[in-house]
C-alpha positions, 0 to 999 in steps of 0.5 A, a space after each residue: 986397184 979394186 973399187 970394191 975394197 975403196 971406201 966411198 962412204 964420204 959420197 953420201 954427204 953429197 946432195 947429188 946423185 953419185 952412180 958408178 958404172 962398170 965398162 959393160 954399164 952395170 951398177 957396181 955403187 950408188 950413194 945415199 942420193 941416189 938411192 933416196 931418188 930411186 935407183 937400185 943396187 942389187 949385188 951379185 947379180 947383173 945389173 945394167 943401168 939400162 934395166 932401170 930406165 925408158 927405151 927412149 932415154 937409153 937411146 941417148 944414155 948409151 951413145 954418151 956412155 960409149 963415147 966417154 969410154 972411148 975417149 977416156 974423158 968426160 961428157 956433159 948434158 944439160 936439162 936431160 929428161 930422163 924416164 924412168 922404166 916406171 914412166 916417172 920423169 925427171 930433168 937433170 944436169 948429167 955429167 960422166 967421166 971415165 976413171 982410168 984408175 978404177 976402169 969405172 964410169 962416174 955418173 954425177 946426177 944434179 935435179 935441175 927440177 930442185 934447182 927451179 924450187 929453190 930459184 921460185 923459193 927464193 922469189 917468193 920468199 923476197 916477195 913476201 918479205 917486202 909484202 910483210 914489212 910494207 904491211 907492218 908499215 901501214 899497219 904501224 900508221 893505222 893503229 894511231 888513228 884507230 885510237 883517234 876514231 875510238 876516242 871520239 866515237 866514245 866522247 859522242 857516246 856519252 854526251 848523246 843519249 838517243 838510242 839511234 846514235 847510240 847504236 851507230 856508235 856501238 858499231 864505229 867502236 866494235 869495228 875499231 876494236 877489230 881492226 885494232 886487234 888485226 893491225 896488232 896481230 901484224 905488228 906483233 913479231 912470231 912467238 920466239 920458239 920454246 925448243 924441245 925435241 917432240 914427236 910430230 905426231 903428238 902435234 897433228 893429233 892435237 890438230 886432229 882433236 881440235 878440228 874434230 871438236 867442231 859440231 857443226 863440221 860434218 868433214 871427214 878428217 884422215 889421218 896418214 902417218 909415217 911413224 919413221 919421222 924421228 923426233 924434231 927441234 922446235 915449239 909444239 904449242 906454236 906447230 899445233 898453231 901454225 897446222 891448225 890454221 891450215 886445217 881450219 882454212 881447209 875447213 872453211 872451203 870445204 863447207 859447201 862441198 859434197 863428201 867434204 875431206 881433209 887428208 893430214 899426211 906425214 911423210 920422211 922426204 929426201 933432197 927436198 928444197 927449203 928456203 933455198 937449201 936443199 936438206 937430205 931429210 926432211 920431216 914432210 906434213 901435207 895437209 889436202 882437201 877436196 874443197 873448191 881450189 884457190 883462185 889463180 890469180 891470188 896464188 902469188 899472194 896467199 900468204 900475204 897479210 890481209 889476203 882471204 877468201 872469207 868474208 869475215 876473214 882477216 888473212 893472217 892465218 896462212 902468214 902467221 902459219 908461215 912465220 912460225 914454220 920459218 922461225 923453225 928453219 922450216 919452209 911451206 908451198 902449196 898446190 890447188 886445183 878444183 877438187 884438190 888443195 895441198 899444202 906441204 910443210 918440210 922441216 929440215 931433221 936435226 940432230 939432238 942439241 943442234 938449233 934450227 936457223 931463225 930466217 
C-alpha cells in the first residue's frame, strides 16, 4: 500500500508529534503538532531527519532507528534530550515503530516538558484553591467584628466632643472601612462573564490607554501584537480588568527603575498546557517589565490573597486577575528575575458558539 495515497489527516487531531520516515530516514509526513514544534517538511527533495538535529542527538537516534528497522519491532526511549540544529533543547518520550504494511518508520514524540508543566500547574492550582478558600473563611469571620468596631467608634465619636478623641476615632472608622472593603472583595465571587466574541487587541488597547492615562508615570509601554489571532469568546470588560491589574502591578514595580519599560505582547501558541490540559492552539498574552523582579521567597504565593510588595497594596490584584482568567477556561503563570518579570496568560481558542468551561 502506498503511503502517499493514504489519508492520515486524522493524526492531526493528536497533541503528540507524529513523524513518518522511509527506510532511509527521510521524512515523508508530519502531523500538525510536529509542524508546530518546528519539524520541517520538504516535498520532492531529500529530507533526512538527521539534518534537523544536532550530531549529539543523531548519534543516539540513528542507532534506535536502525535497530527498529532490523528487528521490525518498536523502541521506546524515555526522557530523551533532543537538540535541534539551531541548538534548542527539549526533553521527550520517543517511541519508534516499524510498519511492515507501509515500509515506514513511525515516530511518536511526547514532550515531557509539557507533562511537567501540567503536574506543576495542577499542584499550584490545588494549593491556591485551598489558600483562597481559607482566605474567604477568615474574611467571613473578620467581617462581623469589623462592624462592631466601627459601630462602637461611631458611638464614642458622638459622646466625646474633644478634637483629640475625634481625630483618632476618625482614623479607627476610616481604617475599619478600608479593611471592610478588602474583606468584601475577598468574599465576592468572580463576576459571571457576559460572553461575546471580541478582538483581544481591542481589550489590550483599552488597557494601554488606561495605563498611559497616569500622568505621573514616565514609563514606556510597548505593544507587540500578533494580528493573526482570531476573536476569542469571553467578557471583554473582565479581560480589561484582569490585564490592567497586571500592568498596574508592573508600573508600581518600575517606580524606582532606570529606563522603565512594559511590553504588552500577544501571540498564537501551540500545544500549551492550560489548567492541566494540553490545548493545540491558544491565545497567548504576555506582560513583561524590566523592574527589580519578584523576590524568590514569595514566588509560590504571588497569586494568593493578601500577598503584596506594595506598602498600601491589598494583595488582591493578581488574585482577581487569576479568577477572571480561570472562569474563561484560561491559565496564568509568571517568571521573574532581577531585570525581567513576565506574566503569561493562555486562553484556549475556540470555535464560535462554544462556551468556555468554568473552572
